[in-house]
Each structure stands twice: as structure tokens, then as C-alpha cells.
N, CA, C and O atoms as a Tinker XYZ file with bonds, in Angstrom:
   516  protein
     1  N     52.532000  107.996000   45.619000    73     2
     2  CA    53.131000  106.691000   45.788000    64     1     3
     3  C     52.721000  105.821000   44.605000    63     2     4     5
     4  O     51.561000  105.833000   44.192000    81     3
     5  N     53.664000  105.076000   44.067000    73     3     6
     6  CA    53.392000  104.195000   42.945000    64     5     7
     7  C     54.028000  102.844000   43.232000    63     6     8     9
     8  O     55.223000  102.756000   43.514000    81     7
     9  N     53.223000  101.796000   43.158000    73     7    10
    10  CA    53.723000  100.448000   43.361000    64     9    11
    11  C     53.400000   99.648000   42.113000    63    10    12    13
    12  O     52.273000   99.683000   41.621000    81    11
    13  N     54.379000   98.934000   41.607000    73    11    14
    14  CA    54.141000   98.074000   40.456000    64    13    15
    15  C     54.711000   96.704000   40.751000    63    14    16    17
    16  O     55.378000   96.506000   41.767000    81    15
    17  N     54.451000   95.762000   39.870000    73    15    18
    18  CA    55.012000   94.424000   40.055000    64    17    19
    19  C     56.519000   94.424000   39.845000    63    18    20    21
    20  O     57.196000   93.453000   40.182000    81    19
    21  N     57.045000   95.508000   39.289000    73    19    22
    22  CA    58.473000   95.570000   38.997000    64    21    23
    23  C     59.275000   96.230000   40.096000    63    22    24    25
    24  O     60.502000   96.136000   40.098000    81    23
    25  N     58.622000   96.893000   41.025000    73    23    26
    26  CA    59.363000   97.542000   42.082000    64    25    27
    27  C     58.582000   98.665000   42.710000    63    26    28    29
    28  O     57.374000   98.793000   42.515000    81    27
    29  N     59.271000   99.459000   43.450000    73    27    30
    30  CA    58.658000  100.509000   44.237000    64    29    31
    31  C     59.232000  101.846000   43.808000    63    30    32    33
    32  O     60.446000  102.005000   43.687000    81    31
    33  N     58.354000  102.799000   43.581000    73    31    34
    34  CA    58.785000  104.135000   43.170000    64    33    35
    35  C     59.172000  104.955000   44.390000    63    34    36    37
    36  O     58.874000  104.579000   45.524000    81    35
    37  N     59.823000  106.053000   44.155000    73    35    38
    38  CA    60.217000  106.958000   45.228000    64    37    39
    39  C     58.972000  107.618000   45.822000    63    38    40    41
    40  O     58.058000  108.011000   45.097000    81    39
    41  N     58.952000  107.732000   47.138000    73    39    42
    42  CA    57.865000  108.417000   47.839000    64    41    43
    43  C     58.213000  109.892000   47.960000    63    42    44    45
    44  O     59.345000  110.312000   47.718000    81    43
    45  N     57.216000  110.654000   48.339000    73    43    46
    46  CA    57.490000  112.034000   48.702000    64    45    47
    47  C     58.205000  112.052000   50.045000    63    46    48    49
    48  O     58.416000  111.005000   50.657000    81    47
    49  N     58.564000  113.206000   50.485000    73    47    50
    50  CA    59.257000  113.350000   51.769000    64    49    51
    51  C     58.305000  112.978000   52.898000    63    50    52    53
    52  O     57.165000  113.440000   52.940000    81    51
    53  N     58.777000  112.148000   53.801000    73    51    54
    54  CA    57.989000  111.742000   54.953000    64    53    55
    55  C     58.245000  112.678000   56.123000    63    54    56    57
    56  O     59.357000  113.173000   56.307000    81    55
    57  N     57.213000  112.912000   56.905000    73    55    58
    58  CA    57.424000  113.649000   58.147000    64    57    59
    59  C     58.051000  112.689000   59.144000    63    58    60    61
    60  O     58.004000  111.473000   58.955000    81    59
    61  N     58.628000  113.221000   60.188000    73    59    62
    62  CA    59.229000  112.384000   61.230000    64    61    63
    63  C     58.174000  111.479000   61.862000    63    62    64    65
    64  O     58.454000  110.329000   62.198000    81    63
    65  N     56.969000  112.002000   62.019000    73    63    66
    66  CA    55.888000  111.215000   62.615000    64    65    67
    67  C     55.457000  110.075000   61.695000    63    66    68    69
    68  O     55.199000  108.968000   62.168000    81    67
    69  N     55.374000  110.332000   60.374000    73    67    70
    70  CA    55.028000  109.280000   59.420000    64    69    71
    71  C     56.080000  108.172000   59.444000    63    70    72    73
    72  O     55.751000  106.986000   59.468000    81    71
    73  N     57.338000  108.576000   59.437000    73    71    74
    74  CA    58.427000  107.598000   59.452000    64    73    75
    75  C     58.379000  106.757000   60.725000    63    74    76    77
    76  O     58.516000  105.535000   60.671000    81    75
    77  N     58.186000  107.406000   61.856000    73    75    78
    78  CA    58.123000  106.697000   63.134000    64    77    79
    79  C     56.973000  105.697000   63.132000    63    78    80    81
    80  O     57.135000  104.563000   63.583000    81    79
    81  N     55.815000  106.110000   62.628000    73    79    82
    82  CA    54.637000  105.246000   62.591000    64    81    83
    83  C     54.871000  104.027000   61.700000    63    82    84    85
    84  O     54.516000  102.908000   62.069000    81    83
    85  N     55.463000  104.245000   60.537000    73    83    86
    86  CA    55.727000  103.144000   59.613000    64    85    87
    87  C     56.730000  102.160000   60.213000    63    86    88    89
    88  O     56.572000  100.948000   60.072000    81    87
    89  N     57.754000  102.674000   60.874000    73    87    90
    90  CA    58.753000  101.796000   61.486000    64    89    91
    91  C     58.178000  101.035000   62.675000    63    90    92    93
    92  O     58.565000   99.894000   62.926000    81    91
    93  N     57.264000  101.654000   63.403000    73    91    94
    94  CA    56.607000  100.971000   64.521000    64    93    95
    95  C     55.632000   99.920000   64.018000    63    94    96    97
    96  O     55.402000   98.912000   64.687000    81    95
    97  N     55.058000  100.148000   62.845000    73    95    98
    98  CA    54.091000   99.233000   62.262000    64    97    99
    99  C     54.698000   97.856000   62.001000    63    98   100   101
   100  O     54.047000   96.835000   62.223000    81    99
   101  N     55.930000   97.828000   61.535000    73    99   102
   102  CA    56.601000   96.559000   61.250000    64   101   103
   103  C     58.106000   96.742000   61.365000    63   102   104   105
   104  O     58.664000   97.675000   60.787000    81   103
   105  N     58.766000   95.860000   62.106000    73   103   106
   106  CA    60.225000   95.956000   62.196000    64   105   107
   107  C     60.917000   95.711000   60.858000    63   106   108   109
   108  O     62.065000   96.111000   60.665000    81   107
   109  N     60.219000   95.056000   59.941000    73   107   110
   110  CA    60.802000   94.771000   58.633000    64   109   111
   111  C     60.988000   96.032000   57.792000    63   110   112   113
   112  O     61.810000   96.052000   56.876000    81   111
   113  N     60.241000   97.064000   58.095000    73   111   114
   114  CA    60.358000   98.307000   57.333000    64   113   115
   115  C     61.717000   98.976000   57.522000    63   114   116   117
   116  O     62.097000   99.837000   56.729000    81   115
   117  N     62.442000   98.593000   58.552000    73   115   118
   118  CA    63.747000   99.219000   58.813000    64   117   119
   119  C     64.796000   98.871000   57.754000    63   118   120   121
   120  O     65.863000   99.485000   57.723000    81   119
   121  N     64.512000   97.904000   56.894000    73   119   122
   122  CA    65.483000   97.532000   55.862000    64   121   123
   123  C     65.411000   98.437000   54.634000    63   122   124   125
   124  O     66.261000   98.338000   53.749000    81   123
   125  N     64.418000   99.311000   54.567000    73   123   126
   126  CA    64.226000  100.180000   53.406000    64   125   127
   127  C     64.719000  101.599000   53.663000    63   126   128   129
   128  O     64.642000  102.078000   54.794000    81   127
   129  N     65.222000  102.277000   52.640000    73   127   130
   130  CA    65.584000  103.686000   52.794000    64   129   131
   131  C     64.311000  104.533000   52.926000    63   130   132   133
   132  O     63.245000  104.148000   52.447000    81   131
   133  N     64.439000  105.662000   53.565000    73   131   134
   134  CA    63.286000  106.550000   53.793000    64   133   135
   135  C     62.597000  106.953000   52.500000    63   134   136   137
   136  O     61.389000  107.191000   52.485000    81   135
   137  N     63.357000  107.031000   51.417000    73   135   138
   138  CA    62.789000  107.495000   50.144000    64   137   139
   139  C     61.711000  106.570000   49.581000    63   138   140   141
   140  O     60.920000  106.995000   48.740000    81   139
   141  N     61.665000  105.305000   50.033000    73   139   142
   142  CA    60.633000  104.377000   49.563000    64   141   143
   143  C     59.910000  103.695000   50.728000    63   142   144   145
   144  O     59.244000  102.679000   50.531000    81   143
   145  N     60.034000  104.230000   51.905000    73   143   146
   146  CA    59.495000  103.595000   53.107000    64   145   147
   147  C     57.977000  103.421000   53.048000    63   146   148   149
   148  O     57.473000  102.349000   53.385000    81   147
   149  N     57.257000  104.426000   52.637000    73   147   150
   150  CA    55.797000  104.342000   52.576000    64   149   151
   151  C     55.359000  103.320000   51.525000    63   150   152   153
   152  O     54.476000  102.504000   51.791000    81   151
   153  N     55.949000  103.354000   50.366000    73   151   154
   154  CA    55.616000  102.397000   49.311000    64   153   155
   155  C     55.981000  100.980000   49.718000    63   154   156   157
   156  O     55.235000  100.041000   49.443000    81   155
   157  N     57.109000  100.823000   50.363000    73   155   158
   158  CA    57.558000   99.502000   50.791000    64   157   159
   159  C     56.604000   98.899000   51.807000    63   158   160   161
   160  O     56.312000   97.705000   51.759000    81   159
   161  N     56.118000   99.719000   52.724000    73   159   162
   162  CA    55.172000   99.256000   53.732000    64   161   163
   163  C     53.884000   98.770000   53.058000    63   162   164   165
   164  O     53.369000   97.707000   53.405000    81   163
   165  N     53.368000   99.531000   52.110000    73   163   166
   166  CA    52.147000   99.156000   51.397000    64   165   167
   167  C     52.372000   97.883000   50.575000    63   166   168   169
   168  O     51.512000   97.002000   50.541000    81   167
   169  N     53.518000   97.791000   49.922000    73   167   170
   170  CA    53.830000   96.623000   49.106000    64   169   171
   171  C     53.915000   95.370000   49.978000    63   170   172   173
   172  O     53.374000   94.326000   49.616000    81   171
   173  N     54.595000   95.470000   51.127000    73   171   174
   174  CA    54.748000   94.333000   52.035000    64   173   175
   175  C     53.384000   93.846000   52.513000    63   174   176   177
   176  O     53.127000   92.642000   52.546000    81   175
   177  N     52.511000   94.781000   52.884000    73   175   178
   178  CA    51.163000   94.404000   53.335000    64   177   179
   179  C     50.406000   93.678000   52.215000    63   178   180   181
   180  O     49.740000   92.674000   52.466000    81   179
   181  N     50.507000   94.181000   50.999000    73   179   182
   182  CA    49.822000   93.550000   49.867000    64   181   183
   183  C     50.379000   92.151000   49.614000    63   182   184   185
   184  O     49.617000   91.213000   49.379000    81   183
   185  N     51.690000   92.007000   49.660000    73   183   186
   186  CA    52.317000   90.709000   49.423000    64   185   187
   187  C     51.916000   89.699000   50.489000    63   186   188   189
   188  O     51.692000   88.530000   50.176000    81   187
   189  N     51.824000   90.126000   51.730000    73   187   190
   190  CA    51.436000   89.208000   52.805000    64   189   191
   191  C     50.015000   88.708000   52.599000    63   190   192   193
   192  O     49.670000   87.617000   53.053000    81   191
   193  N     49.185000   89.496000   51.918000    73   191   194
   194  CA    47.830000   89.074000   51.617000    64   193   195
   195  C     47.770000   87.860000   50.705000    63   194   196   197
   196  O     46.767000   87.147000   50.686000    81   195
   197  N     48.829000   87.619000   49.954000    73   195   198
   198  CA    48.867000   86.445000   49.084000    64   197   199
   199  C     48.722000   85.147000   49.870000    63   198   200   201
   200  O     48.170000   84.170000   49.366000    81   199
   201  N     49.209000   85.139000   51.084000    73   199   202
   202  CA    49.160000   83.925000   51.892000    64   201   203
   203  C     47.752000   83.643000   52.412000    63   202   204   205
   204  O     47.307000   82.496000   52.385000    81   203
   205  N     47.055000   84.656000   52.878000    73   203   206
   206  CA    45.738000   84.442000   53.482000    64   205   207
   207  C     44.588000   84.619000   52.506000    63   206   208   209
   208  O     43.521000   84.035000   52.698000    81   207
   209  N     44.788000   85.412000   51.465000    73   207   210
   210  CA    43.681000   85.742000   50.570000    64   209   211
   211  C     43.965000   85.417000   49.112000    63   210   212   213
   212  O     43.192000   85.793000   48.232000    81   211
   213  N     45.056000   84.728000   48.850000    73   211   214
   214  CA    45.433000   84.437000   47.474000    64   213   215
   215  C     44.696000   83.246000   46.900000    63   214   216   217
   216  O     43.834000   82.660000   47.555000    81   215
   217  N     45.035000   82.896000   45.689000    73   215   218
   218  CA    44.385000   81.798000   44.972000    64   217   219
   219  C     44.796000   80.429000   45.497000    63   218   220   221
   220  O     44.143000   79.428000   45.199000    81   219
   221  N     45.878000   80.378000   46.281000    73   219   222
   222  CA    46.365000   79.127000   46.861000    64   221   223
   223  C     46.033000   79.163000   48.350000    63   222   224   225
   224  O     46.203000   80.194000   48.999000    81   223
   225  N     45.565000   78.054000   48.886000    73   223   226
   226  CA    45.261000   77.981000   50.320000    64   225   227
   227  C     46.490000   78.370000   51.136000    63   226   228   229
   228  O     47.623000   78.144000   50.712000    81   227
   229  N     46.258000   78.958000   52.308000    73   227   230
   230  CA    47.345000   79.510000   53.118000    64   229   231
   231  C     48.442000   78.485000   53.431000    63   230   232   233
   232  O     49.624000   78.794000   53.283000    81   231
   233  N     48.080000   77.297000   53.850000    73   231   234
   234  CA    49.101000   76.295000   54.179000    64   233   235
   235  C     49.928000   75.949000   52.950000    63   234   236   237
   236  O     51.153000   75.862000   53.028000    81   235
   237  N     49.268000   75.754000   51.824000    73   235   238
   238  CA    49.987000   75.405000   50.605000    64   237   239
   239  C     50.889000   76.548000   50.146000    63   238   240   241
   240  O     51.981000   76.314000   49.629000    81   239
   241  N     50.431000   77.776000   50.338000    73   239   242
   242  CA    51.265000   78.932000   49.982000    64   241   243
   243  C     52.542000   78.941000   50.814000    63   242   244   245
   244  O     53.620000   79.229000   50.293000    81   243
   245  N     52.430000   78.628000   52.097000    73   243   246
   246  CA    53.623000   78.573000   52.947000    64   245   247
   247  C     54.499000   77.364000   52.604000    63   246   248   249
   248  O     55.716000   77.421000   52.783000    81   247
   249  N     53.905000   76.277000   52.118000    73   247   250
   250  CA    54.719000   75.142000   51.660000    64   249   251
   251  C     55.534000   75.534000   50.434000    63   250   252   253
   252  O     56.704000   75.167000   50.322000    81   251
   253  N     54.925000   76.273000   49.518000    73   251   254
   254  CA    55.677000   76.801000   48.372000    64   253   255
   255  C     56.798000   77.699000   48.880000    63   254   256   257
   256  O     57.935000   77.620000   48.415000    81   255
   257  N     56.459000   78.553000   49.842000    73   255   258
   258  CA    57.434000   79.510000   50.363000    64   257   259
   259  C     58.590000   78.827000   51.097000    63   258   260   261
   260  O     59.731000   79.278000   50.992000    81   259
   261  N     58.321000   77.757000   51.832000    73   259   262
   262  CA    59.423000   77.084000   52.545000    64   261   263
   263  C     60.348000   76.407000   51.548000    63   262   264   265
   264  O     61.564000   76.398000   51.739000    81   263
   265  N     59.788000   75.839000   50.486000    73   263   266
   266  CA    60.639000   75.241000   49.454000    64   265   267
   267  C     61.509000   76.286000   48.781000    63   266   268   269
   268  O     62.701000   76.071000   48.563000    81   267
   269  N     60.905000   77.415000   48.455000    73   267   270
   270  CA    61.654000   78.508000   47.828000    64   269   271
   271  C     62.702000   79.055000   48.784000    63   270   272   273
   272  O     63.837000   79.312000   48.384000    81   271
   273  N     62.326000   79.232000   50.040000    73   271   274
   274  CA    63.250000   79.762000   51.047000    64   273   275
   275  C     64.459000   78.861000   51.212000    63   274   276   277
   276  O     65.589000   79.331000   51.337000    81   275
   277  N     64.205000   77.557000   51.210000    73   275   278
   278  CA    65.319000   76.609000   51.328000    64   277   279
   279  C     66.208000   76.672000   50.089000    63   278   280   281
   280  O     67.434000   76.629000   50.194000    81   279
   281  N     65.584000   76.773000   48.914000    73   279   282
   282  CA    66.360000   76.807000   47.667000    64   281   283
   283  C     67.253000   78.035000   47.589000    63   282   284   285
   284  O     68.383000   77.950000   47.109000    81   283
   285  N     66.753000   79.184000   48.060000    73   283   286
   286  CA    67.560000   80.406000   47.998000    64   285   287
   287  C     68.375000   80.613000   49.277000    63   286   288   289
   288  O     69.118000   81.586000   49.407000    81   287
   289  N     68.217000   79.673000   50.219000    73   287   290
   290  CA    68.983000   79.673000   51.470000    64   289   291
   291  C     68.745000   80.933000   52.312000    63   290   292   293
   292  O     69.688000   81.546000   52.811000    81   291
   293  N     67.473000   81.307000   52.459000    73   291   294
   294  CA    67.133000   82.500000   53.242000    64   293   295
   295  C     66.993000   82.131000   54.715000    63   294   296   297
   296  O     66.013000   81.509000   55.125000    81   295
   297  N     67.980000   82.523000   55.493000    73   295   298
   298  CA    67.979000   82.186000   56.916000    64   297   299
   299  C     66.901000   82.931000   57.697000    63   298   300   301
   300  O     66.633000   82.583000   58.847000    81   299
   301  N     66.288000   83.927000   57.112000    73   299   302
   302  CA    65.193000   84.658000   57.760000    64   301   303
   303  C     63.845000   84.050000   57.391000    63   302   304   305
   304  O     62.959000   83.925000   58.237000    81   303
   305  N     63.696000   83.678000   56.137000    73   303   306
   306  CA    62.409000   83.154000   55.655000    64   305   307
   307  C     62.114000   81.760000   56.206000    63   306   308   309
   308  O     60.966000   81.456000   56.532000    81   307
   309  N     63.125000   80.921000   56.312000    73   307   310
   310  CA    62.902000   79.537000   56.731000    64   309   311
   311  C     62.234000   79.457000   58.103000    63   310   312   313
   312  O     61.203000   78.794000   58.219000    81   311
   313  N     62.763000   80.094000   59.147000    73   311   314
   314  CA    62.074000   79.971000   60.438000    64   313   315
   315  C     60.684000   80.614000   60.440000    63   314   316   317
   316  O     59.784000   80.152000   61.142000    81   315
   317  N     60.514000   81.672000   59.660000    73   315   318
   318  CA    59.194000   82.302000   59.589000    64   317   319
   319  C     58.169000   81.345000   58.980000    63   318   320   321
   320  O     57.097000   81.136000   59.550000    81   319
   321  N     58.495000   80.767000   57.830000    73   319   322
   322  CA    57.528000   79.910000   57.158000    64   321   323
   323  C     57.313000   78.604000   57.919000    63   322   324   325
   324  O     56.206000   78.066000   57.907000    81   323
   325  N     58.335000   78.090000   58.572000    73   323   326
   326  CA    58.139000   76.898000   59.405000    64   325   327
   327  C     57.195000   77.212000   60.555000    63   326   328   329
   328  O     56.316000   76.408000   60.867000    81   327
   329  N     57.360000   78.373000   61.193000    73   327   330
   330  CA    56.454000   78.720000   62.300000    64   329   331
   331  C     55.022000   78.886000   61.798000    63   330   332   333
   332  O     54.076000   78.475000   62.471000    81   331
   333  N     54.857000   79.487000   60.620000    73   331   334
   334  CA    53.514000   79.627000   60.046000    64   333   335
   335  C     52.935000   78.258000   59.690000    63   334   336   337
   336  O     51.755000   77.999000   59.926000    81   335
   337  N     53.758000   77.396000   59.129000    73   335   338
   338  CA    53.281000   76.062000   58.764000    64   337   339
   339  C     52.866000   75.263000   59.999000    63   338   340   341
   340  O     51.860000   74.554000   59.969000    81   339
   341  N     53.621000   75.371000   61.067000    73   339   342
   342  CA    53.240000   74.678000   62.307000    64   341   343
   343  C     51.930000   75.242000   62.841000    63   342   344   345
   344  O     51.074000   74.493000   63.314000    81   343
   345  N     51.774000   76.561000   62.767000    73   343   346
   346  CA    50.524000   77.195000   63.199000    64   345   347
   347  C     49.346000   76.677000   62.380000    63   346   348   349
   348  O     48.242000   76.521000   62.901000    81   347
   349  N     49.581000   76.414000   61.116000    73   347   350
   350  CA    48.530000   75.965000   60.213000    64   349   351
   351  C     48.341000   74.446000   60.206000    63   350   352   353
   352  O     47.522000   73.924000   59.449000    81   351
   353  N     49.096000   73.744000   61.045000    73   351   354
   354  CA    48.923000   72.308000   61.178000    64   353   355
   355  C     49.674000   71.452000   60.178000    63   354   356   357
   356  O     49.359000   70.273000   60.016000    81   355
   357  N     50.650000   72.018000   59.510000    73   355   358
   358  CA    51.447000   71.222000   58.561000    64   357   359
   359  C     52.245000   70.171000   59.326000    63   358   360   361
   360  O     52.732000   70.417000   60.430000    81   359
   361  N     52.365000   69.011000   58.724000    73   359   362
   362  CA    53.156000   67.946000   59.341000    64   361   363
   363  C     54.627000   68.104000   58.971000    63   362   364   365
   364  O     54.973000   68.823000   58.034000    81   363
   365  N     55.473000   67.427000   59.717000    73   363   366
   366  CA    56.903000   67.431000   59.400000    64   365   367
   367  C     57.126000   66.851000   58.008000    63   366   368   369
   368  O     57.977000   67.334000   57.262000    81   367
   369  N     56.356000   65.807000   57.653000    73   367   370
   370  CA    56.503000   65.213000   56.320000    64   369   371
   371  C     56.104000   66.185000   55.218000    63   370   372   373
   372  O     56.732000   66.195000   54.159000    81   371
   373  N     55.077000   67.003000   55.437000    73   371   374
   374  CA    54.697000   67.992000   54.430000    64   373   375
   375  C     55.813000   69.015000   54.236000    63   374   376   377
   376  O     56.142000   69.382000   53.108000    81   375
   377  N     56.391000   69.471000   55.349000    73   375   378
   378  CA    57.479000   70.448000   55.279000    64   377   379
   379  C     58.693000   69.831000   54.589000    63   378   380   381
   380  O     59.286000   70.445000   53.702000    81   379
   381  N     59.057000   68.625000   54.994000    73   379   382
   382  CA    60.207000   67.945000   54.390000    64   381   383
   383  C     59.975000   67.683000   52.901000    63   382   384   385
   384  O     60.905000   67.786000   52.100000    81   383
   385  N     58.756000   67.350000   52.534000    73   383   386
   386  CA    58.447000   67.108000   51.124000    64   385   387
   387  C     58.586000   68.382000   50.300000    63   386   388   389
   388  O     59.128000   68.352000   49.196000    81   387
   389  N     58.098000   69.502000   50.833000    73   387   390
   390  CA    58.223000   70.785000   50.120000    64   389   391
   391  C     59.688000   71.139000   49.913000    63   390   392   393
   392  O     60.071000   71.611000   48.842000    81   391
   393  N     60.509000   70.913000   50.934000    73   391   394
   394  CA    61.941000   71.205000   50.822000    64   393   395
   395  C     62.604000   70.243000   49.842000    63   394   396   397
   396  O     63.463000   70.654000   49.061000    81   395
   397  N     62.220000   68.979000   49.873000    73   395   398
   398  CA    62.795000   67.999000   48.952000    64   397   399
   399  C     62.420000   68.306000   47.502000    63   398   400   401
   400  O     63.245000   68.146000   46.602000    81   399
   401  N     61.189000   68.742000   47.275000    73   399   402
   402  CA    60.792000   69.127000   45.920000    64   401   403
   403  C     61.666000   70.278000   45.429000    63   402   404   405
   404  O     62.133000   70.268000   44.290000    81   403
   405  N     61.885000   71.274000   46.298000    73   403   406
   406  CA    62.747000   72.404000   45.916000    64   405   407
   407  C     64.157000   71.915000   45.594000    63   406   408   409
   408  O     64.766000   72.357000   44.620000    81   407
   409  N     64.668000   71.006000   46.412000    73   407   410
   410  CA    66.013000   70.472000   46.173000    64   409   411
   411  C     66.072000   69.716000   44.853000    63   410   412   413
   412  O     67.055000   69.813000   44.118000    81   411
   413  N     65.016000   68.961000   44.554000    73   411   414
   414  CA    64.976000   68.212000   43.300000    64   413   415
   415  C     64.955000   69.150000   42.097000    63   414   416   417
   416  O     65.641000   68.905000   41.104000    81   415
   417  N     64.178000   70.211000   42.184000    73   415   418
   418  CA    64.135000   71.190000   41.090000    64   417   419
   419  C     65.512000   71.820000   40.893000    63   418   420   421
   420  O     65.983000   71.961000   39.764000    81   419
   421  N     66.152000   72.197000   42.000000    73   419   422
   422  CA    67.493000   72.796000   41.898000    64   421   423
   423  C     68.481000   71.810000   41.270000    63   422   424   425
   424  O     69.293000   72.194000   40.428000    81   423
   425  N     68.411000   70.544000   41.679000    73   423   426
   426  CA    69.323000   69.527000   41.138000    64   425   427
   427  C     69.118000   69.351000   39.646000    63   426   428   429
   428  O     70.072000   69.390000   38.869000    81   427
   429  N     67.857000   69.156000   39.247000    73   427   430
   430  CA    67.595000   68.913000   37.830000    64   429   431
   431  C     67.924000   70.142000   36.986000    63   430   432   433
   432  O     68.455000   70.016000   35.883000    81   431
   433  N     67.613000   71.313000   37.496000    73   431   434
   434  CA    67.940000   72.541000   36.777000    64   433   435
   435  C     69.446000   72.653000   36.571000    63   434   436   437
   436  O     69.909000   73.014000   35.489000    81   435
   437  N     70.202000   72.340000   37.617000    73   435   438
   438  CA    71.662000   72.387000   37.523000    64   437   439
   439  C     72.172000   71.395000   36.480000    63   438   440   441
   440  O     73.049000   71.720000   35.680000    81   439
   441  N     71.617000   70.185000   36.496000    73   439   442
   442  CA    72.050000   69.170000   35.538000    64   441   443
   443  C     71.732000   69.579000   34.098000    63   442   444   445
   444  O     72.589000   69.499000   33.219000    81   443
   445  N     70.490000   70.019000   33.867000    73   443   446
   446  CA    70.116000   70.425000   32.508000    64   445   447
   447  C     70.917000   71.637000   32.050000    63   446   448   449
   448  O     71.454000   71.654000   30.942000    81   447
   449  N     70.994000   72.637000   32.897000    73   447   450
   450  CA    71.677000   73.886000   32.537000    64   449   451
   451  C     73.174000   73.658000   32.341000    63   450   452   453
   452  O     73.754000   74.101000   31.349000    81   451
   453  N     73.789000   72.969000   33.288000    73   451   454
   454  CA    75.232000   72.746000   33.228000    64   453   455
   455  C     75.661000   71.886000   32.053000    63   454   456   457
   456  O     76.776000   72.019000   31.548000    81   455
   457  N     74.776000   71.010000   31.625000    73   455   458
   458  CA    75.083000   70.158000   30.474000    64   457   459
   459  C     74.532000   70.716000   29.173000    63   458   460   461
   460  O     74.574000   70.049000   28.138000    81   459
   461  N     74.019000   71.926000   29.222000    73   459   462
   462  CA    73.457000   72.613000   28.047000    64   461   463
   463  C     72.467000   71.724000   27.296000    63   462   464   465
   464  O     72.498000   71.631000   26.069000    81   463
   465  N     71.598000   71.080000   28.053000    73   463   466
   466  CA    70.564000   70.239000   27.467000    64   465   467
   467  C     69.698000   71.104000   26.560000    63   466   468   469
   468  O     69.287000   72.194000   26.958000    81   467
   469  N     69.420000   70.641000   25.368000    73   467   470
   470  CA    68.705000   71.423000   24.358000    64   469   471
   471  C     67.283000   71.743000   24.829000    63   470   472   473
   472  O     66.461000   70.840000   24.991000    81   471
   473  N     67.000000   73.019000   25.046000    73   471   474
   474  CA    65.697000   73.457000   25.556000    64   473   475
   475  C     64.574000   73.166000   24.570000    63   474   476   477
   476  O     63.501000   72.713000   24.967000    81   475
   477  N     64.808000   73.419000   23.309000    73   475   478
   478  CA    63.753000   73.164000   22.316000    64   477   479
   479  C     63.453000   71.669000   22.211000    63   478   480   481
   480  O     62.294000   71.279000   22.071000    81   479
   481  N     64.476000   70.845000   22.275000    73   479   482
   482  CA    64.251000   69.391000   22.248000    64   481   483
   483  C     63.480000   68.958000   23.493000    63   482   484   485
   484  O     62.613000   68.087000   23.415000    81   483
   485  N     63.787000   69.554000   24.622000    73   483   486
   486  CA    63.095000   69.266000   25.875000    64   485   487
   487  C     61.601000   69.619000   25.762000    63   486   488   489
   488  O     60.739000   68.816000   26.120000    81   487
   489  N     61.308000   70.830000   25.259000    73   487   490
   490  CA    59.922000   71.260000   25.093000    64   489   491
   491  C     59.175000   70.339000   24.117000    63   490   492   493
   492  O     57.996000   70.043000   24.310000    81   491
   493  N     59.871000   69.898000   23.078000    73   491   494
   494  CA    59.271000   69.012000   22.101000    64   493   495
   495  C     58.928000   67.669000   22.763000    63   494   496   497
   496  O     57.863000   67.110000   22.500000    81   495
   497  N     59.813000   67.148000   23.615000    73   495   498
   498  CA    59.539000   65.904000   24.338000    64   497   499
   499  C     58.299000   66.062000   25.210000    63   498   500   501
   500  O     57.471000   65.154000   25.279000    81   499
   501  N     58.166000   67.201000   25.873000    73   499   502
   502  CA    57.025000   67.420000   26.763000    64   501   503
   503  C     55.716000   67.538000   26.023000    63   502   504   505
   504  O     54.666000   67.164000   26.546000    81   503
   505  N     55.768000   68.056000   24.805000    73   503   506
   506  CA    54.528000   68.206000   24.012000    64   505   507
   507  C     54.116000   66.922000   23.329000    63   506   508   509
   508  O     53.037000   66.844000   22.741000    81   507
   509  N     54.967000   65.915000   23.403000    73   507   510
   510  CA    54.647000   64.633000   22.785000    64   509   511
   511  C     54.894000   64.578000   21.297000    63   510   512   513
   512  O     54.460000   63.637000   20.634000    81   511
   513  N     55.575000   65.556000   20.766000    73   511   514
   514  CA    55.870000   65.571000   19.326000    64   513   515
   515  C     57.202000   64.937000   19.028000    63   514   516
   516  O     57.606000   64.866000   17.867000    81   515
């Protein structure tokens, strides 16, 4: 099994028992083909560790995630991260602020990109030169 930041490599052939165990471990594993099921399960577990053991506190990590989820319009991620945020004691204002920040980034990105705002001139403005 090989997992990288770029994706998941093909696994060896799984036995029926291995496949059953992995699918019972998490219902989310059902979205992957059998050829990468073992790697996908390991990758998902590692990624979930970012929330509880990462460099950003768990609540703040979920605030980042709710903003991102709203920006990409993930109907699965939004209720998950809201439930985690409520469990962690996030206020409605914190959740709304994270979503508003995401909306603001999307708006400004659209304006700059759509108007072909000069990126080098922008970077120069930010550096104070």
C-alpha cells in the first residue's frame, strides 16, 4: 500500500473478509473502488487526525472546514462540520463568521479573476513596493 499527498495507489487484492471489515469500519469507505479500499481507509483515518491532532486547534480546524464546505457547496460536509462545531462549543456567530469569510474570499477572487486584475501588481502592492 502506498499513500502520498497526491493520491492513493492501487492496493493488492483484498480478501472478502478484509473488504467486509473495511466497509464495516466506516460507511464512507463504500465510495471507493475495491482496488484502493485499503489505502483509502488508511488515508481517511490519517486525514481525520488533522482535526484532533493537527497544528490548528480542533474547533478552529472545523471552522476552516465549514467555510470551505460552504464555498464548495458540499451538502455532506456542511452538516458534519456543523455538528462537530456544536459538539466543540462553537457559537452560531463563529459558524456564520467562518461562512462569511469563505463567501468574501469567493467574491473577491471572482472579482479579481474575472477582471484580470494584474497579479504581479497586486503582489507588489502587498509587499509595500
